[in-house]
N, C-alpha and C positions, 0 to 999 in steps of 0.2 A: 504517432499512432503505432501501436504494436500489431504485428501480424499474429495469426493464430499459432504459428510455429513458435514465435518468440514468447507468446503468452504461455504456451504449454511448457516451454523451457523454464520460464520464471516460476511457474506453479511447481515444477519438480524441485527447483532449488528451495522454494519456500517450505517444502515438507520438513526439512531438517531445521528450520528456524524456530526459535522460541517466540511466543507472543510477547511483544514489548510495549504495546500501546493498549490501554484499557479505557473505554468510554463507559462511564457509569451514570449514576443518577444526576450528576451535575450536567450531563449532556455535553454539548460542544462548548468549548470556551477557549480563550487565548492560550491557556497553559497546554491544552491538548494539541493545538495547532503548533505551538513552539516545540513541544516535545517531538511531534511527528517530523517537523522540518529539520530539527537537529539530527534525529536518528536516520532519516532518509539521506541526508547529506553525507553521513558517515558510512552507511551501509548500502545504499541504493535500493534495497529491498527490505520492506518491513511488514510484519504481521501484526494485526490488531484484533481486538475482540470488543464486541458491544454487549453490555449487560442488558438484561430485560428492563431494568430501571432507567435506562437512558432516555426513553420517551420517543425514540425514532427507530426506524429499521436500520439494520446493518448496511444495507445498500445506500440509503439516504446519507448516513453518517460517513461512509467511506467515500462517496462521491463529493461530499462537502469538504472533507479533509483534502482529498486529491485536488479539488479546485483551488483551495486556499494555498497549498504548497506547490501547485503546478506539477503534480505527479499523475500517474495513470493507475486506475484500478485494474489489477491483474485478475482478481477473482473475489467473489463473495460466496461463502458456503456457510449456511446456518448463521451463527453469530460471529464468525471470523471473516476477516478480509485481508487481502494482500495488496500493498501499494508499491509501485516502482517509479523511480526517477533517476535517470543517468546523471552521474557526477561528471560534468564536462572536464574539470581539471584533473581529477584522479579516478578514472573509471575502474571499477573493481569487477564488474560483471560484463563478460563479452557475449553479446546476444548473437544468435544465429542470423545469418544474412537473410534479408527479405527476398523472396522469390520474384522472378520476373513475371510481369503480366502481359 
């Protein structure tokens, strides 16, 4: 589970990222899941876009993809979303430490 500080850090990183995942009129399918899984394994942080013809909201689609690939939804704004999953073998992104409660 990401803290708000970590989420903010990931959002700032995602600003410079290109959108690499597009969900269109075909909606969710195995190819989208595989593409997301491959990309997130390589990059840890990916940005996607849901077209109006997808038939579901960007929030629903991002949560479904995240559930399938065991990632976390960082943010959903308009039609775009950002997902994060740490690569345990070769981490590329160093998250800020979680504060004490």
